[in-house]
FIPA-503023 format. One record per residue (C-alpha): residue number from 1; residue in three letters; x, y, z. Coordinates in nm, 4 decimals. Layout:
<atoms>
seq:NUM&type:ALA&px:X&py:Y&pz:Z
...
</atoms>
This chain:
<atoms>
seq:1&type:MET&px:0.0129&py:-5.6771&pz:5.8316
seq:2&type:LYS&px:-0.0820&py:-5.8890&pz:5.5339
seq:3&type:ASN&px:0.0840&py:-5.7872&pz:5.2069
seq:4&type:ARG&px:-0.1867&py:-5.7830&pz:4.9390
seq:5&type:THR&px:-0.0948&py:-5.7439&pz:4.5758
seq:6&type:LYS&px:-0.2788&py:-5.4641&pz:4.3985
seq:7&type:LEU&px:-0.4050&py:-5.4994&pz:4.0453
seq:8&type:MET&px:-0.3901&py:-5.1725&pz:3.8537
seq:9&type:ALA&px:-0.6679&py:-5.0324&pz:3.6351
seq:10&type:TRP&px:-0.5214&py:-4.8096&pz:3.3687
seq:11&type:SER&px:-0.7607&py:-4.5594&pz:3.2089
seq:12&type:PRO&px:-1.0429&py:-4.6338&pz:3.4539
seq:13&type:LEU&px:-1.2670&py:-4.3766&pz:3.2840
seq:14&type:ALA&px:-1.2097&py:-4.5367&pz:2.9420
seq:15&type:GLY&px:-1.0156&py:-4.2394&pz:2.8122
seq:16&type:GLY&px:-1.3204&py:-4.0163&pz:2.8557
seq:17&type:LYS&px:-1.5600&py:-4.2500&pz:2.6721
seq:18&type:LEU&px:-1.7464&py:-4.2935&pz:2.9973
seq:19&type:PHE&px:-1.8670&py:-3.9339&pz:2.9590
seq:20&type:THR&px:-1.8906&py:-3.8886&pz:2.5822
seq:21&type:SER&px:-1.9510&py:-4.2148&pz:2.3976
seq:22&type:ASN&px:-2.2889&py:-4.2883&pz:2.2429
seq:23&type:GLU&px:-2.2166&py:-4.6610&pz:2.2420
seq:24&type:GLU&px:-2.4913&py:-4.8581&pz:2.4138
seq:25&type:LYS&px:-2.2502&py:-4.9943&pz:2.6759
seq:26&type:TYR&px:-2.1433&py:-4.6476&pz:2.7897
seq:27&type:ILE&px:-2.4982&py:-4.5161&pz:2.7937
seq:28&type:ARG&px:-2.6038&py:-4.8097&pz:3.0170
seq:29&type:LEU&px:-2.3015&py:-4.7561&pz:3.2371
seq:30&type:ARG&px:-2.3580&py:-4.3796&pz:3.2710
seq:31&type:ASN&px:-2.7192&py:-4.4433&pz:3.3729
seq:32&type:ALA&px:-2.6185&py:-4.6958&pz:3.6391
seq:33&type:LEU&px:-2.3375&py:-4.4736&pz:3.7694
seq:34&type:GLU&px:-2.5766&py:-4.1770&pz:3.7848
seq:35&type:LYS&px:-2.8288&py:-4.3770&pz:3.9901
seq:36&type:VAL&px:-2.5635&py:-4.4900&pz:4.2362
seq:37&type:LYS&px:-2.4175&py:-4.1369&pz:4.2492
seq:38&type:ASN&px:-2.7557&py:-4.0049&pz:4.3571
seq:39&type:GLU&px:-2.7989&py:-4.2830&pz:4.6148
seq:40&type:VAL&px:-2.4661&py:-4.2151&pz:4.7869
seq:41&type:GLY&px:-2.4524&py:-3.8383&pz:4.7347
seq:42&type:ALA&px:-2.1329&py:-3.8370&pz:4.5293
seq:43&type:ASN&px:-2.0285&py:-3.5358&pz:4.3237
seq:44&type:GLY&px:-2.0003&py:-3.7131&pz:3.9896
seq:45&type:ILE&px:-2.0125&py:-4.0445&pz:3.8111
seq:46&type:ASP&px:-1.6334&py:-4.0442&pz:3.7937
seq:47&type:GLU&px:-1.6223&py:-4.0756&pz:4.1738
seq:48&type:ILE&px:-1.8537&py:-4.3754&pz:4.1505
seq:49&type:ALA&px:-1.6450&py:-4.5360&pz:3.8750
seq:50&type:TYR&px:-1.3333&py:-4.5010&pz:4.0907
seq:51&type:ALA&px:-1.5235&py:-4.6241&pz:4.3977
seq:52&type:TRP&px:-1.6444&py:-4.9288&pz:4.2027
seq:53&type:LEU&px:-1.2833&py:-5.0259&pz:4.1327
seq:54&type:LEU&px:-1.1763&py:-4.9556&pz:4.4909
seq:55&type:ASN&px:-1.4614&py:-5.1763&pz:4.6191
seq:56&type:HIS&px:-1.3748&py:-5.4596&pz:4.3779
seq:57&type:PRO&px:-1.2971&py:-5.7883&pz:4.5551
seq:58&type:ALA&px:-0.9761&py:-5.8267&pz:4.3487
seq:59&type:ASN&px:-0.8253&py:-5.5251&pz:4.5306
seq:60&type:ILE&px:-0.7930&py:-5.3061&pz:4.2195
seq:61&type:MET&px:-0.6085&py:-4.9741&pz:4.2318
seq:62&type:PRO&px:-0.7276&py:-4.7225&pz:3.9708
seq:63&type:ILE&px:-0.4491&py:-4.5271&pz:3.8030
seq:64&type:CYS&px:-0.5611&py:-4.1687&pz:3.7492
seq:65&type:GLY&px:-0.3444&py:-4.0349&pz:3.4698
seq:66&type:SER&px:-0.5239&py:-3.7032&pz:3.4432
seq:67&type:GLY&px:-0.3573&py:-3.3684&pz:3.4883
seq:68&type:ASN&px:-0.7010&py:-3.2231&pz:3.5576
seq:69&type:PHE&px:-0.7158&py:-3.1293&pz:3.9278
seq:70&type:GLU&px:-1.0908&py:-3.1967&pz:3.9547
seq:71&type:ARG&px:-1.0490&py:-3.5473&pz:3.8110
seq:72&type:VAL&px:-0.7680&py:-3.6242&pz:4.0551
seq:73&type:GLN&px:-0.9837&py:-3.4899&pz:4.3404
seq:74&type:SER&px:-1.2668&py:-3.7204&pz:4.2308
seq:75&type:ALA&px:-1.0306&py:-4.0165&pz:4.2552
seq:76&type:ILE&px:-0.9325&py:-3.9087&pz:4.6069
seq:77&type:ASN&px:-1.2969&py:-3.8594&pz:4.7102
seq:78&type:ALA&px:-1.3800&py:-4.2102&pz:4.5899
seq:79&type:ILE&px:-1.1644&py:-4.3609&pz:4.8638
seq:80&type:ASN&px:-1.4374&py:-4.2786&pz:5.1162
seq:81&type:ILE&px:-1.7297&py:-4.4096&pz:4.9105
seq:82&type:LYS&px:-1.8517&py:-4.7512&pz:5.0179
seq:83&type:LEU&px:-2.0880&py:-4.9224&pz:4.7778
seq:84&type:THR&px:-2.3449&py:-5.1781&pz:4.8821
seq:85&type:ARG&px:-2.3268&py:-5.5137&pz:4.7143
seq:86&type:LYS&px:-2.6456&py:-5.4280&pz:4.5233
seq:87&type:GLN&px:-2.4946&py:-5.0992&pz:4.3973
seq:88&type:TRP&px:-2.1696&py:-5.2683&pz:4.2997
seq:89&type:PHE&px:-2.3491&py:-5.5370&pz:4.0978
seq:90&type:LYS&px:-2.5805&py:-5.2780&pz:3.9364
seq:91&type:ILE&px:-2.2703&py:-5.1185&pz:3.7838
seq:92&type:LEU&px:-2.1191&py:-5.4540&pz:3.6837
seq:93&type:ASP&px:-2.4450&py:-5.5604&pz:3.5178
seq:94&type:ALA&px:-2.4650&py:-5.2310&pz:3.3265
seq:95&type:SER&px:-2.1103&py:-5.2723&pz:3.2025
seq:96&type:ARG&px:-2.1678&py:-5.6283&pz:3.0862
seq:97&type:GLY&px:-2.5173&py:-5.5715&pz:2.9506
seq:98&type:PHE&px:-2.6681&py:-5.8588&pz:3.1486
seq:99&type:GLU&px:-2.7241&py:-5.9583&pz:3.5101
seq:100&type:VAL&px:-2.4738&py:-6.1779&pz:3.6858
seq:101&type:ALA&px:-2.6376&py:-6.5126&pz:3.7570
</atoms>
């Protein structure tokens, strides 16, 4: 079995800003995550955020530092969510604020 190094994503939900911030970036990101959530039938945008990291080509491992059981469960649920390439790039584009060329 090939040993692949995992990159770690600390604070993958931006310390809660993903849900509460009124910054343009987070509003764009919430909208994109909500669309993808509805497409795949996920329970929340947090599951999609975790799934985005888990589907990242750099083999990223999100670090869920929450003591909130529901948040930890969302991270576990994300393991089974497979995003299409189009969905994955929709989230990346929303985060950056422009389309990847």
